C-alpha positions as CSV (number, residue, x, y, z in Angstrom):
1,M,110.1,86.8,194.7
2,S,108.8,89.8,193.0
3,I,106.3,92.2,194.4
4,S,103.6,91.1,192.2
5,S,103.7,87.6,192.8
6,M,103.8,88.4,196.6
7,G,100.6,90.6,195.8
8,K,98.9,87.7,194.2
9,L,100.0,85.1,196.9
10,E,98.6,87.6,199.3
11,R,95.1,87.9,197.6
12,K,95.0,84.1,197.4
13,T,95.5,83.8,201.1
14,I,92.7,86.5,202.0
15,E,90.3,84.7,199.6
16,K,91.2,81.4,201.1
17,N,90.6,82.7,204.6
18,R,87.3,84.2,203.2
19,R,86.3,80.8,202.1
20,I,87.1,79.1,205.2
21,M,85.3,81.7,207.3
22,M,82.0,81.5,205.2
23,K,82.2,77.6,205.6
24,C,82.5,78.1,209.3
25,L,79.7,80.6,209.4
26,C,77.4,78.4,207.3
27,F,78.2,75.2,209.4
28,K,77.5,77.6,212.4
29,M,74.1,78.7,211.0
30,V,72.8,75.1,210.0
31,S,74.0,73.8,213.4
32,L,71.4,76.3,215.1
33,I,68.5,74.9,213.3
34,P,66.5,72.1,215.1
35,P,67.4,68.5,213.3
36,H,63.7,67.6,212.8
37,H,63.3,70.8,210.6
38,F,65.6,69.0,207.9
39,N,63.9,66.6,205.4
40,P,66.0,64.4,204.5
41,P,68.7,64.7,207.5
42,K,70.9,67.4,206.9
43,E,73.9,64.9,206.9
44,L,72.4,63.8,203.3
45,L,72.0,67.2,202.2
46,S,74.5,69.2,200.1
47,Q,76.0,72.4,201.7
48,Q,73.7,74.5,199.5
49,D,70.5,72.4,200.5
50,Q,71.2,73.0,204.2
51,I,71.5,76.4,203.7
52,E,68.2,76.7,201.9
53,Q,66.4,74.7,204.5
54,A,67.9,76.9,207.2
55,A,66.6,80.1,205.2
56,G,63.3,78.4,204.8
57,Y,63.3,77.8,208.9
58,I,64.2,81.2,209.5
59,E,61.3,82.6,207.3
60,K,58.9,80.3,209.3
61,L,60.4,81.7,212.5
62,S,59.7,85.3,211.0
63,A,56.1,84.4,210.4
64,R,55.6,83.3,213.5
65,V,57.1,86.2,215.3
66,K,54.9,88.4,213.3
67,K,51.8,86.2,214.3
68,L,52.6,86.2,217.8
69,R,53.1,90.0,217.7
70,R,49.5,90.4,216.2
71,R,48.2,88.2,219.2
72,K,49.8,90.3,221.6
73,A,48.5,93.4,220.0
74,E,45.0,91.8,220.1
75,A,45.5,90.8,223.8
76,L,46.6,94.3,224.7
77,R,43.7,95.8,222.8
78,L,41.3,93.6,224.6
79,I,42.7,94.6,227.8
80,S,42.5,98.3,226.8
81,D,38.8,97.7,225.7
82,S,37.9,96.0,228.8
83,K,39.6,99.0,231.0
84,T,37.2,101.7,228.7
85,V,34.2,99.2,229.6
86,I,35.1,99.2,233.3
87,R,35.4,103.0,233.1
88,S,32.7,104.2,230.9
89,S,29.8,101.9,232.3
90,G,31.0,102.4,235.8
91,S,30.6,98.8,236.6
92,K,31.9,97.4,239.8
93,L,34.5,94.3,239.6
94,P,34.3,91.8,238.9
95,V,33.6,91.9,234.9
96,V,32.9,88.7,232.8
97,K,33.3,89.4,229.0
98,L,32.7,86.7,226.5
99,R,33.3,86.9,222.8
100,D,32.3,84.2,220.2
101,L,35.1,83.7,217.8
102,G,33.2,81.4,215.4
103,N,34.3,77.7,214.5
104,S,32.7,76.8,217.8
105,S,35.5,78.9,219.8
106,L,35.2,81.4,222.4
107,E,37.1,84.1,224.5
108,V,36.4,84.4,228.2
109,V,37.9,87.4,229.9
110,V,37.2,87.9,233.7
111,I,38.6,90.8,235.5
112,T,38.7,90.8,239.2
113,G,40.1,92.9,241.9
114,F,43.3,91.9,243.7
115,P,43.3,89.4,245.6
116,T,40.3,87.1,245.2
117,R,40.0,83.6,246.6
118,K,36.5,83.1,245.0
119,I,37.5,83.5,241.4
120,T,40.7,81.4,240.5
121,L,41.9,80.0,237.1
122,P,41.0,76.5,238.0
123,R,37.3,77.3,238.9
124,L,37.0,79.3,235.7
125,V,38.2,76.4,233.8
126,R,36.0,74.1,235.5
127,V,33.0,76.0,234.9
128,I,33.6,76.2,231.1
129,E,34.5,72.7,230.7
130,E,31.2,71.7,232.4
131,E,29.5,73.6,229.7
132,G,30.8,71.5,227.0
133,A,33.9,73.5,226.1
134,E,37.5,72.5,226.3
135,V,40.0,75.1,227.3
136,V,42.8,75.5,224.8
137,T,45.0,78.3,226.6
138,A,44.4,80.2,229.8
139,S,46.4,82.9,231.2
140,L,46.4,85.0,234.1
141,S,47.9,88.6,234.3
142,H,48.1,91.5,237.2
143,I,47.9,95.1,236.0
144,A,48.0,97.3,238.6
145,D,45.3,96.5,241.2
146,K,43.3,93.9,238.9
147,I,43.6,90.3,237.6
148,F,43.1,89.5,234.1
149,H,41.9,86.0,233.3
150,T,41.8,85.1,229.7
151,L,40.7,81.6,228.3
152,H,40.3,80.5,224.8
153,A,38.0,77.6,224.5
154,R,36.3,75.3,221.8
155,A,33.3,73.2,222.1
156,K,34.2,69.4,222.6
157,L,31.6,68.8,220.1
158,A,31.6,71.2,217.1
159,R,28.2,70.0,215.8
160,V,26.5,70.8,219.1
161,G,28.6,74.0,220.0
162,V,28.7,76.1,223.3
163,D,25.9,78.0,224.8
164,I,27.6,81.1,225.7
165,S,24.8,82.6,227.6
166,R,24.8,79.7,230.0
167,I,28.6,80.0,230.5
168,C,28.1,83.7,231.4
169,G,25.4,83.0,233.8
170,R,27.5,80.5,235.6
171,L,30.5,82.5,235.7
172,E,28.4,85.6,237.1
173,E,27.1,83.0,239.8
174,L,30.3,82.2,240.6
175,M,31.3,86.0,241.2
176,I,28.4,86.6,243.4
177,C,28.9,83.6,245.7
């Protein structure tokens, strides 16, 4: 066997190994995508179609990550704004902050000292729901000696809406009791 034929054979082997490796990597990537993302099922798709749908899924996840980062930045800004309000106004804890988000939605932020038994997340949810709103998300964060309760709600009946001033009054009553 000549040297040139051995070189060709070696290149063929290298290329064959590269194709095998690429096929394995493609299979691994497609296997990481949830089955419900494929339409039709991945068994009925060609390898190229599977890769295209996997790329679409990755783009979708990337967009979701960007959206979640924006929401996190907004939440951090809200917390920082709340801290500023506490310092600049000289107000005592607890603090109630309501914001109308439009489309019959609202955001409620309650900042309390630590610990508190009067003001709990279930009590806040109950007050909001008694006033005709449905709590969509609720979270609780401990930062230093403060507890931040953040709730997002929307009107149960969009055409009726929610009376924010009434909710604020009820929450302030809860704080005083």
